[in-house]
N, C-alpha and C positions, 0 to 999 in steps of 0.2 A: 160668134162674130157679133161684134158689134157694128152698128151703123152710125154716123154722124149726120146729123142732120141737115149742117149747114152744107150749101154749093160748092163744087168744086175741092172738098174736102178728103184725101181717100179714106175706104173704108179698111177698120185693120183687123185682122185676124191674128191668137193667140193660141202658136199649136205646142203642146210639151211631149217630148218623147225622151223615155227614162224605163228603165228595170224596175220595178218598185222593190221587190223582194230582196230584203235583209236575213244574212244569219243571223242564230241565236248573236246577242248581243252585239250587231249592228247599230251603228250611229250613223254612217257618212251614208248624205241620198244626194243622188249626183241627177240632174238634168237639162238637156238642151231646149232649150225656150225659142221658135220661131217666130219674130214676130213679121208677118208680112201688109203691106197697106196697098190697095188697088184703088182703080177707078177713078183719082182724083182729078184727072183729066188731064196727064202728061204720061207718057210711055219712052221709054229707051231715054230719059235724059235728053228730052227737047225741050226746046222752049214754049211755052203755054201760048194762048193768043193774047194780043194785047187785053184791055180795060174793055167790059161790058161785050156781046154775046162776038162770039169768035163763029168762024165758019162750021163749025157744028153745030150750032147755038150752047156753045157751053156758058157758064155762067162767071161773071168777074173774076180775077187772076186774083190770088191774095196779095195785100198788102207787102212786099220786101223792099228792102235797102239794102245797098252792097258800097264797100269801100275796096279800094284796088291802092296796096303799097307798094312803091315799087321804088328799090334799091337805087340810090343814086348817089353812092359813097363812089369814093374815088379809084377802087377796082374796076369799078364796071365799065373803063375806059379802055382796060387792056382784057382782051384788045377792042379796039373802039367799033367792032361788031355787035358787041353784045350790048351796050348800050342799046346801038339803033335796032336789035331784036327785040331789048323789053318794050318800047315804044310802042312798036308794033303790036308787038304781043296785046299789048293792054290798048292799042286800038283795037283790034280783032274783038277782044273781052269786054269794050264798049260798043261794039255793034250789035251784039247777044244779047246788051243790059234789052228785059222788053219793053216794050211803050208803060209808062207810070208808074215804074220803078224806079222808085229813088237811090243816087250812086253820087259818089263823090272820088277823086282820083288825090293819095300822097305820096310827095316825094320823101323817101326816108335817105336820111343822114347822121349824123350824130345829135340830128336836129329833126323836127317831123313837119312839115310842112304842107298846105291845103294847097294843089296846084289847080283842080279843078271842083267845085264853081269859084273857090276863091274867096265865101262869103262869113264864115263861118255854120254853115250849114249843107245841105244835099242837093241836088239839081234833081229835075225830075224828068227822066228820060223820055225824049220825040226825038225825033228828027235833026230838029235845030240845039238843041244841047247834045247830043252824040256830035254833030259836029264842032260844036264850040270844044269839048272836050278833048276832039281828037286834035282841032288846032293849039290848044294849051299842049298835049304832051310836045308839039315839037320844040317845046321850050325847055324842056328836059334836058339837062346835063351833069357830068361825072364830077363829083368833086367833095371833100368829106369824109368821115366816119361813121361808125356804125353804131346806133342805138336802138336798136329794134323795140323798147319797152317805149321809148316813146310814139313810133309808129300805130302801137296799138291802143296804145293812150288815145290819142288824135281820134284815130279810127274811130274807138268807143264813145268820145265827145261827139263827132259828125254822127252816126249811128244814131242816137240818145237823141238826139235834134230832132228828130223825127220820132212819130208813133205804130212806125211799120211793126206785125209783131215777127215776120220774118228777118231777120238782121246775119251780114256775113261777111266775112272779110278775106281777102286776097293777098298774099303774102309774098314776095318776093324778095330774093336775096341774095349775093356773090358770095358772100364772106362771114365770118365769125363776128360775133358782139361785142367787138372790141372796146369800144367808147360807153361802155356803162357798165358798171360791177354784175357781176352773175344778181346779185341777190335785188338790186335796180329792176333786172329782167323779172325774175319771181312776181316780184312784189304788183308788176304792172299785170301778168298775167291771172295770179288771185285776185286783181280787182276786175281783171276783163272777164274770164272766165265765167260762163251764164248770163250773159249780157250778149256774146254775138257768137258766133261759130266760125272758124278759120280755118281756110288752106292755105300747107303754105308750099313754095318750091324754095329748091336749091339750084341753082343755075352754076353750070360751071365744077369744079370739084374742088374749089379752097375753101368754103363751109364745111362747120362741123354737124354730122350727122346725129349724134344725140343732141344738141340745142335745136335744130329742128325741127325734129319727129316729138322732141318735149313742146317747142309751141303747141305743134297741132292736138298732141293729146292733150291737153289745159283746153284748149279751144272747140275739143270734139270737131277738129276738121280732119282732112285727109293732109299728106306728107307724100313728097316725091321728088326722084332727080331730076336734071334734065342738063344730062349732059352738056349735050351742045347745044350754043344758045339758039339754032336755027329751028330747034324743036317745039321754042316755047310757044308761038302763038299759036299752031294746032293745043299744045295743050291748056293753056290759058281759052280757046274756044270751048275746050270740054269739060273745063271747070264751073266756066258762067254757064252754060247751057244746064249744066247738073243743079246749079243756086236757082238758073229760074227756073226747074223742074220744082224745087222745095214748095210744099203748100198749105203744113202746117212745123208749129214750131213749138220748141219748148216742151217736145214729151218726155213723160216722166214713167220708168220699170219699176211699179210700186211692188215689194215682196211683203207680205203678213206671212208668221208664223205664229204657232199654238205653243202658251207658258211651254216652259222647259227647251225652246229649238231657238236656232242661233242661227243665221245667216254666217257660211263659212269663209264665202268669194261669191263676187258677180264678174264674169267675164265678157265682155263683147270675143265674139270668136269670129264671126262672118260680117263682113267681108275682111273686117281686119283684127288680129286680137288688143285687146284694148281692156287692162285690169280697171274696170269701176266699182271697186269694192271700195273705197276710201271715199266715194263720193257721196256717200251715203248722207238725208237727208230726214230725220225724223219726220213718219207724217202720221201719228195718232200712234195709241198704246200699241208694240209690238208692230209696227208695217213702217218700212223706210223704201225714201226714192232715190231711184239711181239717174243721173241725167239719161239722155239720145238725142237731141238736141233735136235736127228736124228733118219733117220726111216728106218724102215724094211716093212715087212707085217703085217699091224697094223691100227687099228684107233682109232683115239680118237676123243671129242667130245671138243666143248668149246661155254661157255655161253656169248654172245653179247649182251650189252645192251648201248642203243644209248639215247640220248635226242637228238631231233629235234623240230624246232619250230614248236609252234602250226596254225591248219591252220584249213581254213573253211571245212563245213561238204561236202564232194564231191572231196574234192581234195586228191592226191596222191601224193608220192617221194619216190626217191629213199633215204632210209636213211642211209645205207652203203653199200661199194662193197666190199666185205673177197676175197682178194686174197693169194694161196700160192706159195711165191715166193724165190728159189735160187740164193743168191749172187754170179756173177761172178767174173772173178778176172781183169774184165776190170773197174769195179766199176756198171754196170748193174747187172737187175737181171732176169731172166728166170720166166717167170709164172708157174706153174706146176697145177697149178688148179683154179677157181672162182666160186662166187657166191655171190647172192643181197639180200640183207634186204632190203623190201620194209613197205613204210606207205599209209594207206588211211584211210581219215577221215568218218566215218557214224554216222548218230543219229537212226543208228538199234542197239539195249541195248542189245540184244542176239549176236551179232557179236560179238560186242567190247567188252565183258566181259566173253570171252571165254579164257581159258587159254587153250595155246597149251599145247600138251601131254609131249614133250619132255621136255618143259621149265619146267615145273610143277615138271617135274620126276627130274629135276636136281635142283633145287631148293630145296626141300626135303632134295636130297643128300647133299648138299650144306650146308644145317642147319643142319641134323645128324652128320656130323664131327665135328660141333662147340657147339651141345649140350653136344656128348662126351667130350670132351677137359673140356669144361666149368662144369661138373658133376663132372670129376674127380678131378679138383680141388677145388671144393668145397669140396667133400669128404676129400681130403687132409686140407683143411684145419679147416675142422669140423663143415662147415656146413650141416649137413644131410639132412637136410630139403630141400633145394636147390641141393645137388647131387639127391635127391630122384625125384624132380622134372626134371630136365635137364634130367636125364638119363632113368624116366618114360618117356618122348617123346623122347630121341632117339631108344626107343622101339617100341615103335608108329611109329617111321619112317621108322625105318628097315625094321616092319613087313608090313609096306603100299606098298616099292616098293620092294619088294621080295629081300631086300638083306641079304641073309640066312646067309653069311657069318659074319656077323657086330653081324646080330643077336644073331647068337652062342656065339659071344666074349663077347658081354651084359651077357648075362645069367651067366657067370659065374662071373659077378658081382655084377648080382644084380637076384635076387627071381622075376619072370614075374607071376602076379596074371592074369593081361589081359591085351596081347598085344595091341588089337585094342585101349583099352582106354587109354592105356600107364601106367596102376595102376602096380606099381613096389613095393618093399621093398628091400633094401640094405642089403646085404648077412654081418654076423656080423666077417667074414674072409674072408680075399681075396688074393688067391699068389699073391706074388710081378709081379712074369711073367706074371700071367691072366691079371691084368691091366696095367702093361707097352705095353703086347703085343694089348691091345684094344685101348690105348693111339695114339702108333704107327702105328696102320691100320685104325686108324678112318676116314681118308681122301680115303681112297680105297673105290671108288663106283661101283655099278653093271648099267651094258650099258644097256640104256632103248632098247624095241624091236621097230621097227622103222614101 
């Protein structure tokens, strides 16, 4: 365990779960790396106390900044309750902002406009500024198109006007990004990625799942559907409370491999499946950093696959060193925690063929996300046999892994005949909201019991 000396920052532990034994000629080593942060001053996602000593004598909370981006396009007026719910939800989120946190509100249409504080910068949260911001929300009205890239760029500009280490956005939309080209949105994401994290929410059923999941993925944030606008306030409050619970930003997962070895892939596998292999940034000889974003009190699991040179029976080697690091202003990196991935060659068939329980569980969870998405695509394309096969496999995987939430969502799309064998029938009629919810939440996983 590595302990940070700064107050109000979590202590990080890195635990490695693997079967280190390989058969003769074996070259692929799989491990699940569990990263846990505790003791930073928050539990369960509740907001930290305001600046200065808190009720329990806690140290000053870390500096944070947040921008809320609210879709104000014309479609938000249909029905009129949608815009009203969005205003109310944003007001609830503003109330959850901790004293001393910098914040702003952006109205998003085919252009982006700062609604509050409307001075090209950020306001500092206190009872007065929160009241002013909620007053400004009353002037929000629907009209215009949707160009989400412009919203993200304005949020980035506002967040960079301050010096808060923890920078976060919350983005709400009800429609497709129809008023800018896909490459314009991608350019904005490329520009903003790594500069702040962003949670994305789709309200109603007229937005594009892949579009919003792509935004959340690029920005290391969460994504979800709020099918009924009446549920926005509770969702916004929960999101903001989790944001206020973040205590350290820009944490990197650093993987070092010896000569002749290489990283095959790195995936976050809990609480959601997210392939971060392509996000590697070189960090010295044979080492690479993978972004993990901001942390509060929480635990996440990563599946690391390493290809090693083949070796003789009885030999062993260090396949990879896993470190959690925090970049420092002087260009160095503080090591927060560390673990080792090993490889040992054996002629004992029972040892080399045993699949580690954690690795097996998350391999199944990654397949679960994939077959749900493939099944829904097949259903949309009219391939009912393919959809039945894929969604049947999804039911089987969800049942075997104990992923009850996903199992319940699948049951709204298929009639389950036998979960254990994956025997299902497609429902003749499926509510669009149910299908979109299953698609949006397909990457959510259930954490394996260690």
